Every structure is written in C-alpha cells, then in structure tokens.
N, CA, C and O atoms as a printed pandas DataFrame, in Angstrom:
     atom_number atom_name residue_name chain_id  residue_number  x_coord  y_coord  z_coord
0              1         N          MET        A               1  112.002  108.179  113.063
1              2        CA          MET        A               1  112.745  107.168  112.316
2              3         C          MET        A               1  111.829  106.585  111.254
3              4         O          MET        A               1  110.654  106.321  111.509
4              5         N          ALA        A               2  112.370  106.391  110.078
5              6        CA          ALA        A               2  111.601  105.778  109.005
6              7         C          ALA        A               2  111.257  104.343  109.398
7              8         O          ALA        A               2  112.039  103.665  110.064
8              9         N          ARG        A               3  110.099  103.900  108.983
9             10        CA          ARG        A               3  109.632  102.545  109.278
10            11         C          ARG        A               3  109.307  101.832  107.975
11            12         O          ARG        A               3  109.338  102.420  106.894
12            13         N          LYS        A               4  108.996  100.557  108.107
13            14        CA          LYS        A               4  108.645   99.749  106.943
14            15         C          LYS        A               4  107.490  100.410  106.183
15            16         O          LYS        A               4  106.525  100.876  106.789
16            17         N          ASN        A               5  107.599  100.443  104.862
17            18        CA          ASN        A               5  106.640  101.031  103.916
18            19         C          ASN        A               5  106.675  102.553  103.843
19            20         O          ASN        A               5  105.901  103.138  103.085
20            21         N          ASP        A               6  107.544  103.214  104.603
21            22        CA          ASP        A               6  107.693  104.660  104.471
22            23         C          ASP        A               6  108.446  104.979  103.180
23            24         O          ASP        A               6  109.242  104.174  102.697
24            25         N          ILE        A               7  108.187  106.144  102.641
25            26        CA          ILE        A               7  108.926  106.657  101.486
26            27         C          ILE        A               7  109.991  107.611  102.022
27            28         O          ILE        A               7  109.707  108.458  102.869
28            29         N          VAL        A               8  111.212  107.466  101.524
29            30        CA          VAL        A               8  112.298  108.352  101.932
30            31         C          VAL        A               8  112.890  109.019  100.693
31            32         O          VAL        A               8  112.901  108.450   99.601
32            33         N          LEU        A               9  113.377  110.229  100.893
33            34        CA          LEU        A               9  114.093  110.957   99.852
34            35         C          LEU        A               9  115.574  110.813  100.168
35            36         O          LEU        A               9  116.000  111.073  101.293
36            37         N          ILE        A              10  116.351  110.403   99.189
37            38        CA          ILE        A              10  117.779  110.173   99.375
38            39         C          ILE        A              10  118.543  111.393   98.867
39            40         O          ILE        A              10  118.368  111.832   97.731
40            41         N          TYR        A              11  119.401  111.929   99.747
41            42        CA          TYR        A              11  120.245  113.066   99.388
42            43         C          TYR        A              11  121.672  112.581   99.187
43            44         O          TYR        A              11  122.182  111.775   99.966
44            45         N          PHE        A              12  122.310  113.077   98.138
45            46        CA          PHE        A              12  123.702  112.796   97.827
46            47         C          PHE        A              12  124.403  114.138   97.733
47            48         O          PHE        A              12  124.107  114.937   96.844
48            49         N          GLU        A              13  125.340  114.393   98.655
49            50        CA          GLU        A              13  126.055  115.673   98.678
50            51         C          GLU        A              13  125.072  116.856   98.695
51            52         O          GLU        A              13  125.234  117.802   97.923
52            53         N          ASP        A              14  124.076  116.809   99.550
53            54        CA          ASP        A              14  123.063  117.861   99.748
54            55         C          ASP        A              14  122.093  118.035   98.580
55            56         O          ASP        A              14  121.317  118.991   98.577
56            57         N          ASN        A              15  122.113  117.152   97.601
57            58        CA          ASN        A              15  121.183  117.232   96.472
58            59         C          ASN        A              15  120.254  116.020   96.501
59            60         O          ASN        A              15  120.721  114.887   96.611
60            61         N          PRO        A              16  118.932  116.250   96.404
61            62        CA          PRO        A              16  118.018  115.108   96.352
62            63         C          PRO        A              16  118.221  114.342   95.045
63            64         O          PRO        A              16  118.233  114.938   93.968
64            65         N          VAL        A              17  118.380  113.015   95.143
65            66        CA          VAL        A              17  118.657  112.228   93.943
66            67         C          VAL        A              17  117.597  111.175   93.642
67            68         O          VAL        A              17  117.569  110.639   92.534
68            69         N          GLY        A              18  116.736  110.867   94.589
69            70        CA          GLY        A              18  115.710  109.877   94.296
70            71         C          GLY        A              18  114.920  109.479   95.524
71            72         O          GLY        A              18  115.253  109.832   96.655
72            73         N          PHE        A              19  113.856  108.729   95.260
73            74        CA          PHE        A              19  112.981  108.235   96.307
74            75         C          PHE        A              19  113.146  106.729   96.448
75            76         O          PHE        A              19  113.524  106.038   95.502
76            77         N          ALA        A              20  112.860  106.241   97.636
77            78        CA          ALA        A              20  112.890  104.805   97.886
78            79         C          ALA        A              20  111.814  104.478   98.920
79            80         O          ALA        A              20  111.451  105.315   99.747
80            81         N          ARG        A              21  111.314  103.243   98.856
81            82        CA          ARG        A              21  110.382  102.765   99.869
82            83         C          ARG        A              21  111.134  101.813  100.787
83            84         O          ARG        A              21  111.870  100.944  100.320
84            85         N          VAL        A              22  110.950  101.975  102.077
85            86        CA          VAL        A              22  111.595  101.092  103.054
86            87         C          VAL        A              22  110.852   99.759  103.033
87            88         O          VAL        A              22  109.676   99.681  103.389
88            89         N          GLU        A              23  111.555   98.722  102.612
89            90        CA          GLU        A              23  110.962   97.389  102.533
90            91         C          GLU        A              23  111.084   96.644  103.851
91            92         O          GLU        A              23  110.168   95.922  104.245
92            93         N          ASP        A              24  112.210   96.815  104.536
93            94        CA          ASP        A              24  112.427   96.104  105.786
94            95         C          ASP        A              24  113.562   96.756  106.550
95            96         O          ASP        A              24  114.458   97.355  105.954
96            97         N          ILE        A              25  113.524   96.640  107.865
97            98        CA          ILE        A              25  114.606   97.100  108.726
98            99         C          ILE        A              25  114.874   95.978  109.722
99           100         O          ILE        A              25  114.031   95.658  110.560
100          101         N          LEU        A              26  116.055   95.392  109.617
101          102        CA          LEU        A              26  116.425   94.272  110.482
102          103         C          LEU        A              26  117.659   94.639  111.293
103          104         O          LEU        A              26  118.560   95.297  110.772
104          105         N          PRO        A              27  117.721   94.226  112.561
105          106        CA          PRO        A              27  118.887   94.562  113.378
106          107         C          PRO        A              27  120.141   93.846  112.902
107          108         O          PRO        A              27  120.089   92.707  112.438
108          109         N          ASP        A              28  121.257   94.528  113.024
109          110        CA          ASP        A              28  122.561   93.957  112.721
110          111         C          ASP        A              28  123.122   93.355  114.005
111          112         O          ASP        A              28  122.565   93.572  115.082
112          113         N          HIS        A              29  124.202   92.612  113.909
113          114        CA          HIS        A              29  124.794   92.038  115.112
114          115         C          HIS        A              29  125.468   93.106  115.978
115          116         O          HIS        A              29  125.691   92.892  117.170
116          117         N          LYS        A              30  125.794   94.271  115.369
117          118        CA          LYS        A              30  126.366   95.378  116.139
118          119         C          LYS        A              30  125.224   96.234  116.701
119          120         O          LYS        A              30  124.230   96.486  116.020
120          121         N          LYS        A              31  125.383   96.666  117.932
121          122        CA          LYS        A              31  124.359   97.470  118.602
122          123         C          LYS        A              31  124.106   98.775  117.842
123          124         O          LYS        A              31  125.043   99.429  117.385
124          125         N          ASP        A              32  122.844   99.138  117.716
125          126        CA          ASP        A              32  122.372  100.381  117.071
126          127         C          ASP        A              32  122.616  100.429  115.566
127          128         O          ASP        A              32  122.508  101.499  114.966
128          129         N          TRP        A              33  122.940   99.305  114.945
129          130        CA          TRP        A              33  123.098   99.229  113.495
130          131         C          TRP        A              33  121.991   98.345  112.931
131          132         O          TRP        A              33  121.543   97.399  113.579
132          133         N          TYR        A              34  121.555   98.668  111.707
133          134        CA          TYR        A              34  120.436   97.957  111.090
134          135         C          TYR        A              34  120.704   97.717  109.615
135          136         O          TYR        A              34  121.433   98.472  108.972
136          137         N          HIS        A              35  120.111   96.663  109.091
137          138        CA          HIS        A              35  120.073   96.401  107.659
138          139         C          HIS        A              35  118.767   97.005  107.164
139          140         O          HIS        A              35  117.690   96.526  107.518
140          141         N          ILE        A              36  118.851   98.043  106.358
141          142        CA          ILE        A              36  117.650   98.676  105.828
142          143         C          ILE        A              36  117.556   98.334  104.345
143          144         O          ILE        A              36  118.427   98.690  103.551
144          145         N          LYS        A              37  116.490   97.644  103.993
145          146        CA          LYS        A              37  116.266   97.240  102.601
146          147         C          LYS        A              37  115.369   98.287  101.953
147          148         O          LYS        A              37  114.270   98.565  102.433
148          149         N          LEU        A              38  115.854   98.865  100.854
149          150        CA          LEU        A              38  115.152   99.943  100.159
150          151         C          LEU        A              38  114.777   99.513   98.746
151          152         O          LEU        A              38  115.594   98.936   98.029
152          153         N          LEU        A              39  113.550   99.794   98.352
153          154        CA          LEU        A              39  113.124   99.620   96.970
154          155         C          LEU        A              39  113.318  100.973   96.301
155          156         O          LEU        A              39  112.600  101.927   96.601
156          157         N          MET        A              40  114.284  101.056   95.400
157          158        CA          MET        A              40  114.567  102.312   94.717
158          159         C          MET        A              40  113.458  102.573   93.706
159          160         O          MET        A              40  113.214  101.757   92.817
160          161         N          LEU        A              41  112.791  103.708   93.843
161          162        CA          LEU        A              41  111.663  104.044   92.982
162          163         C          LEU        A              41  112.178  104.751   91.731
163          164         O          LEU        A              41  112.108  105.973   91.599
164          165         N          GLN        A              42  112.685  103.947   90.839
165          166        CA          GLN        A              42  113.263  104.413   89.582
166          167         C          GLN        A              42  113.089  103.307   88.557
167          168         O          GLN        A              42  112.611  102.221   88.883
168          169         N          ILE        A              43  113.467  103.575   87.348
169          170        CA          ILE        A              43  113.382  102.556   86.300
170          171         C          ILE        A              43  114.795  102.172   85.930
171          172         O          ILE        A              43  115.578  103.050   85.568
172          173         N          PRO        A              44  115.159  100.919   86.000
173          174        CA          PRO        A              44  114.365   99.786   86.462
174          175         C          PRO        A              44  114.336   99.748   87.989
175          176         O          PRO        A              44  115.252  100.230   88.654
176          177         N          LEU        A              45  113.254   99.158   88.534
177          178        CA          LEU        A              45  113.156   98.997   89.980
178          179         C          LEU        A              45  114.264   98.077   90.466
179          180         O          LEU        A              45  114.594   97.090   89.809
180          181         N          GLN        A              46  114.830   98.399   91.602
181          182        CA          GLN        A              46  115.823   97.519   92.196
182          183         C          GLN        A              46  115.794   97.702   93.700
183          184         O          GLN        A              46  115.375   98.748   94.196
184          185         N          THR        A              47  116.234   96.698   94.421
185          186        CA          THR        A              47  116.336   96.808   95.868
186          187         C          THR        A              47  117.802   96.837   96.260
187          188         O          THR        A              47  118.648   96.192   95.641
188          189         N          VAL        A              48  118.074   97.600   97.297
189          190        CA          VAL        A              48  119.411   97.670   97.861
190          191         C          VAL        A              48  119.284   97.487   99.362
191          192         O          VAL        A              48  118.245   97.803   99.941
192          193         N          THR        A              49  120.316   96.986   99.988
193          194        CA          THR        A              49  120.360   96.875  101.440
194          195         C          THR        A              49  121.575   97.640  101.932
195          196         O          THR        A              49  122.710   97.359  101.546
196          197         N          TRP        A              50  121.312   98.603  102.783
197          198        CA          TRP        A              50  122.371   99.385  103.391
198          199         C          TRP        A              50  122.439   99.025  104.866
199          200         O          TRP        A              50  121.409   98.749  105.482
200          201         N          ILE        A              51  123.624   99.023  105.437
201          202        CA          ILE        A              51  123.801   98.809  106.868
202          203         C          ILE        A              51  124.065  100.182  107.478
203          204         O          ILE        A              51  125.113  100.787  107.252
204          205         N          LEU        A              52  123.090  100.663  108.257
205          206        CA          LEU        A              52  123.144  102.019  108.800
206          207         C          LEU        A              52  122.871  102.012  110.293
207          208         O          LEU        A              52  122.186  101.129  110.808
208          209         N          LYS        A              53  123.414  103.009  110.982
209          210        CA          LYS        A              53  123.085  103.236  112.385
210          211         C          LYS        A              53  121.654  103.767  112.472
211          212         O          LYS        A              53  121.125  104.325  111.511
212          213         N          ASP        A              54  121.046  103.583  113.631
213          214        CA          ASP        A              54  119.685  104.077  113.813
214          215         C          ASP        A              54  119.591  105.585  113.602
215          216         O          ASP        A              54  118.591  106.070  113.073
216          217         N          ILE        A              55  120.620  106.334  114.007
217          218        CA          ILE        A              55  120.567  107.794  113.832
218          219         C          ILE        A              55  120.607  108.185  112.353
219          220         O          ILE        A              55  120.077  109.231  111.979
220          221         N          TYR        A              56  121.222  107.364  111.516
221          222        CA          TYR        A              56  121.252  107.645  110.078
222          223         C          TYR        A              56  119.877  107.408  109.458
223          224         O          TYR        A              56  119.470  108.126  108.545
224          225         N          ILE        A              57  119.173  106.411  109.951
225          226        CA          ILE        A              57  117.816  106.145  109.460
226          227         C          ILE        A              57  116.877  107.261  109.909
227          228         O          ILE        A              57  115.869  107.531  109.256
228          229         N          GLU        A              58  117.210  107.906  111.023
229          230        CA          GLU        A              58  116.410  109.022  111.530
230          231         C          GLU        A              58  116.673  110.317  110.770
231          232         O          GLU        A              58  115.935  111.286  110.947
232          233         N          GLY        A              59  117.710  110.358  109.924
233          234        CA          GLY        A              59  117.952  111.551  109.118
234          235         C          GLY        A              59  119.292  112.220  109.310
235          236         O          GLY        A              59  119.582  113.211  108.639
236          237         N          THR        A              60  120.121  111.707  110.209
237          238        CA          THR        A              60  121.454  112.284  110.398
238          239         C          THR        A              60  122.331  111.961  109.196
239          240         O          THR        A              60  122.274  110.859  108.651
240          241         N          GLU        A              61  123.134  112.923  108.793
241          242        CA          GLU        A              61  124.021  112.745  107.638
242          243         C          GLU        A              61  125.075  111.675  107.925
243          244         O          GLU        A              61  125.566  111.557  109.047
244          245         N          PHE        A              62  125.415  110.900  106.894
245          246        CA          PHE        A              62  126.466  109.884  106.987
246          247         C          PHE        A              62  127.256  109.903  105.696
247          248         O          PHE        A              62  126.889  110.603  104.752
248          249         N          THR        A              63  128.332  109.146  105.642
249          250        CA          THR        A              63  129.105  109.068  104.402
250          251         C          THR        A              63  129.065  107.649  103.858
251          252         O          THR        A              63  129.023  106.671  104.604
252          253         N          MET        A              64  129.081  107.572  102.533
253          254        CA          MET        A              64  129.121  106.295  101.830
254          255         C          MET        A              64  130.149  106.461  100.714
255          256         O          MET        A              64  129.966  107.284   99.817
256          257         N          ASN        A              65  131.222  105.686  100.766
257          258        CA          ASN        A              65  132.328  105.813   99.811
258          259         C          ASN        A              65  132.867  107.243   99.766
259          260         O          ASN        A              65  133.237  107.744   98.705
260          261         N          GLY        A              66  132.907  107.889  100.927
261          262        CA          GLY        A              66  133.444  109.243  101.019
262          263         C          GLY        A              66  132.476  110.335  100.606
263          264         O          GLY        A              66  132.837  111.512  100.633
264          265         N          ASN        A              67  131.259  109.982  100.224
265          266        CA          ASN        A              67  130.254  110.969   99.809
266          267         C          ASN        A              67  129.216  111.148  100.913
267          268         O          ASN        A              67  128.785  110.186  101.547
268          269         N          ARG        A              68  128.825  112.409  101.125
269          270        CA          ARG        A              68  127.815  112.701  102.144
270          271         C          ARG        A              68  126.440  112.253  101.657
271          272         O          ARG        A              68  126.033  112.553  100.535
272          273         N          MET        A              69  125.732  111.527  102.529
273          274        CA          MET        A              69  124.408  110.999  102.210
274          275         C          MET        A              69  123.473  111.342  103.360
275          276         O          MET        A              69  123.906  111.612  104.480
276          277         N          ARG        A              70  122.174  111.324  103.052
277          278        CA          ARG        A              70  121.166  111.561  104.087
278          279         C          ARG        A              70  119.843  110.991  103.609
279          280         O          ARG        A              70  119.527  111.047  102.421
280          281         N          LEU        A              71  119.070  110.441  104.539
281          282        CA          LEU        A              71  117.713  109.973  104.255
282          283         C          LEU        A              71  116.734  110.924  104.933
283          284         O          LEU        A              71  116.938  111.331  106.077
284          285         N          GLU        A              72  115.677  111.272  104.220
285          286        CA          GLU        A              72  114.648  112.141  104.790
286          287         C          GLU        A              72  113.294  111.498  104.550
287          288         O          GLU        A              72  112.915  111.252  103.405
288          289         N          LYS        A              73  112.565  111.225  105.620
289          290        CA          LYS        A              73  111.239  110.631  105.487
290          291         C          LYS        A              73  110.311  111.609  104.776
291          292         O          LYS        A              73  110.283  112.794  105.106
292          293         N          VAL        A              74  109.560  111.121  103.810
293          294        CA          VAL        A              74  108.632  111.957  103.053
294          295         C          VAL        A              74  107.276  111.930  103.754
295          296         O          VAL        A              74  106.725  110.865  104.033
296          297         N          VAL        A              75  106.757  113.111  104.029
297          298        CA          VAL        A              75  105.445  113.234  104.641
298          299         C          VAL        A              75  104.521  113.877  103.613
299          300         O          VAL        A              75  104.802  114.963  103.106
300          301         N          ALA        A              76  103.420  113.200  103.313
301          302        CA          ALA        A              76  102.474  113.720  102.323
302          303         C          ALA        A              76  101.820  114.985  102.863
303          304         O          ALA        A              76  101.481  115.052  104.045
304          305         N          PRO        A              77  101.640  115.985  102.007
305          306        CA          PRO        A              77  100.969  117.208  102.459
306          307         C          PRO        A              77   99.506  116.924  102.767
307          308         O          PRO        A              77   98.902  116.004  102.214
308          309         N          GLU        A              78   98.950  117.736  103.664
309          310        CA          GLU        A              78   97.535  117.590  103.991
310          311         C          GLU        A              78   96.699  117.914  102.771
311          312         O          GLU        A              78   97.038  118.789  101.973
312          313         N          GLU        A              79   95.592  117.187  102.643
313          314        CA          GLU        A              79   94.693  117.446  101.520
314          315         C          GLU        A              79   93.772  118.599  101.903
315          316         O          GLU        A              79   92.950  118.480  102.811
316          317         N          ASN        A              80   93.922  119.693  101.209
317          318        CA          ASN        A              80   93.091  120.869  101.417
318          319         C          ASN        A              80   92.391  121.188  100.112
319          320         O          ASN        A              80   92.685  120.598   99.073
320          321         N          ASP        A              81   91.462  122.127  100.178
321          322        CA          ASP        A              81   90.857  122.599   98.939
322          323         C          ASP        A              81   91.952  123.224   98.094
323          324         O          ASP        A              81   92.877  123.825   98.640
324          325         N          PRO        A              82   91.871  123.098   96.771
325          326        CA          PRO        A              82   92.912  123.695   95.933
326          327         C          PRO        A              82   92.966  125.201   96.151
327          328         O          PRO        A              82   91.934  125.835   96.373
328          329         N          PRO        A              83   94.165  125.777   96.090
329          330        CA          PRO        A              83   94.279  127.216   96.318
330          331         C          PRO        A              83   93.547  127.992   95.237
331          332         O          PRO        A              83   93.556  127.628   94.061
332          333         N          LYS        A              84   92.916  129.070   95.671
333          334        CA          LYS        A              84   92.185  129.929   94.728
334          335         C          LYS        A              84   93.150  130.975   94.191
335          336         O          LYS        A              84   93.882  131.601   94.957
336          337         N          PRO        A              85   93.151  131.165   92.877
337          338        CA          PRO        A              85   94.055  132.180   92.316
338          339         C          PRO        A              85   93.677  133.567   92.817
339          340         O          PRO        A              85   92.498  133.906   92.921
340          341         N          GLU        A              86   94.694  134.361   93.125
341          342        CA          GLU        A              86   94.461  135.709   93.627
342          343         C          GLU        A              86   94.277  136.679   92.465
343          344         O          GLU        A              86   94.988  136.607   91.462
344          345         N          GLY        A              87   93.335  137.567   92.610
345          346        CA          GLY        A              87   93.125  138.615   91.624
346          347         C          GLY        A              87   92.363  138.179   90.388
347          348         O          GLY        A              87   92.036  139.027   89.558
348          349         N          ASN        A              88   92.069  136.916   90.227
349          350        CA          ASN        A              88   91.348  136.440   89.058
350          351         C          ASN        A              88   89.926  136.010   89.416
351          352         O          ASN        A              88   89.303  135.235   88.691
352          353         N          GLU        A              89   89.427  136.510   90.521
353          354        CA          GLU        A              89   88.097  136.136   90.948
354          355         C          GLU        A              89   87.067  136.834   90.066
355          356         O          GLU        A              89   87.224  138.014   89.752
356          357         N          PRO        A              90   86.017  136.122   89.662
357          358        CA          PRO        A              90   84.988  136.774   88.846
358          359         C          PRO        A              90   84.267  137.840   89.663
359          360         O          PRO        A              90   84.031  137.675   90.860
360          361         N          LYS        A              91   83.925  138.932   88.994
361          362        CA          LYS        A              91   83.217  140.015   89.673
362          363         C          LYS        A              91   81.769  139.607   89.882
363          364         O          LYS        A              91   81.129  139.028   89.005
364          365         N          LYS        A              92   81.281  139.923   91.054
365          366        CA          LYS        A              92   79.891  139.618   91.375
366          367         C          LYS        A              92   79.007  140.678   90.733
367          368         O          LYS        A              92   79.311  141.870   90.774
368          369         N          GLN        A              93   77.914  140.225   90.142
369          370        CA          GLN        A              93   76.968  141.164   89.549
370          371         C          GLN        A              93   75.999  141.624   90.629
371          372         O          GLN        A              93   75.507  140.831   91.432
372          373         N          SER        A              94   75.746  142.894   90.625
373          374        CA          SER        A              94   74.797  143.424   91.603
374          375         C          SER        A              94   73.379  143.195   91.094
375          376         O          SER        A              94   73.165  142.936   89.910
376          377         N          ASP        A              95   72.422  143.294   91.998
377          378        CA          ASP        A              95   71.022  143.112   91.634
378          379         C          ASP        A              95   70.529  144.256   90.755
379          380         O          ASP        A              95   69.581  144.071   89.992
380          381         N          LYS        A              96   71.135  145.411   90.839
381          382        CA          LYS        A              96   70.702  146.578   90.072
382          383         C          LYS        A              96   71.657  146.802   88.904
383          384         O          LYS        A              96   72.469  147.727   88.926
384          385         N          ALA        A              97   71.558  145.964   87.901
385          386        CA          ALA        A              97   72.419  146.092   86.733
386          387         C          ALA        A              97   71.846  147.148   85.797
387          388         O          ALA        A              97   70.630  147.243   85.632
388          389         N          ASN        A              98   72.715  147.933   85.189
389          390        CA          ASN        A              98   72.289  148.954   84.229
390          391         C          ASN        A              98   72.555  148.438   82.829
391          392         O          ASN        A              98   73.644  147.952   82.525
392          393         N          VAL        A              99   71.532  148.553   81.973
393          394        CA          VAL        A              99   71.673  148.171   80.581
394          395         C          VAL        A              99   71.721  149.454   79.765
395          396         O          VAL        A              99   70.837  150.305   79.857
396          397         N          ILE        A             100   72.759  149.570   78.977
397          398        CA          ILE        A             100   72.935  150.751   78.142
398          399         C          ILE        A             100   72.696  150.328   76.700
399          400         O          ILE        A             100   73.359  149.425   76.189
400          401         N          SER        A             101   71.748  150.985   76.054
401          402        CA          SER        A             101   71.449  150.688   74.669
402          403         C          SER        A             101   72.417  151.420   73.777
403          404         O          SER        A             101   72.536  152.643   73.860
404          405         N          LEU        A             102   73.110  150.694   72.926
405          406        CA          LEU        A             102   74.025  151.324   71.991
406          407         C          LEU        A             102   73.279  151.855   70.763
407          408         O          LEU        A             102   73.803  152.698   70.034
408          409         N          HIS        A             103   72.069  151.369   70.536
409          410        CA          HIS        A             103   71.265  151.788   69.395
410          411         C          HIS        A             103   70.847  153.250   69.521
411          412         O          HIS        A             103   70.855  153.993   68.540
412          413         N          ASN        A             104   70.482  153.658   70.738
413          414        CA          ASN        A             104   69.983  155.017   70.936
414          415         C          ASN        A             104   71.114  156.008   71.232
415          416         O          ASN        A             104   70.874  157.211   71.339
416          417         N          ARG        A             105   72.285  155.526   71.358
417          418        CA          ARG        A             105   73.400  156.374   71.721
418          419         C          ARG        A             105   74.015  157.012   70.461
419          420         O          ARG        A             105   74.221  156.318   69.465
420          421         N          LYS        A             106   74.302  158.293   70.491
421          422        CA          LYS        A             106   74.874  158.980   69.339
422          423         C          LYS        A             106   76.239  159.475   69.627
423          424         O          LYS        A             106   76.871  160.081   68.762
C-alpha cells in the first residue's frame, strides 16, 4: 500500500497520465475507506483529495466518473554502474605491436 511521501503513477483507462506524491492518508468514517491527499506533480502544482478503499490505494482498479483508474506505487530502480555498450569496446593493444613503415613499402 502506498504511504505518505510515496510517489504513485496514476492510470486512466490503462494509460499512465501522471505522477503524484501522497501527502496524507486519513481514515474515513466508513470502514476500509480513506481520504488520500495527492500532490499532482504537474504544472501548475495542485492537491486533490480522493476517497478510496484501502484496496484501491494498494493498486486495485477502480472507477471514477465511469472511467477506469488505478494507482501504482513507483519504486526507484537500483543504482548500478551504467550499462556498457555492446560491441563498441575498445580493442586492447597487445604488448607485441608491429609497426609497418609506409616509407619503405613499394
């Protein structure tokens, strides 16, 4: 389940439409429902509050005004060394290099 300060990707009809940061999650008076306050990461910045079931915050699809919606928590990729390009590696020079003189060549 997404928590406060997590980044989520918002899907609209199976298409990703934007990112938001979870600002707060407060319980609603109905069991298993929550007020989730999202900071929409777009220009201009704005906050919205949606009332969602806990399973919807966990990523289960729901509808809003008849449109299918889904939240997906964004997980940053692990930091690894940058990938090395394949096939473009410089050739290693051997210790026994041959020098060919073009001056003496006919």
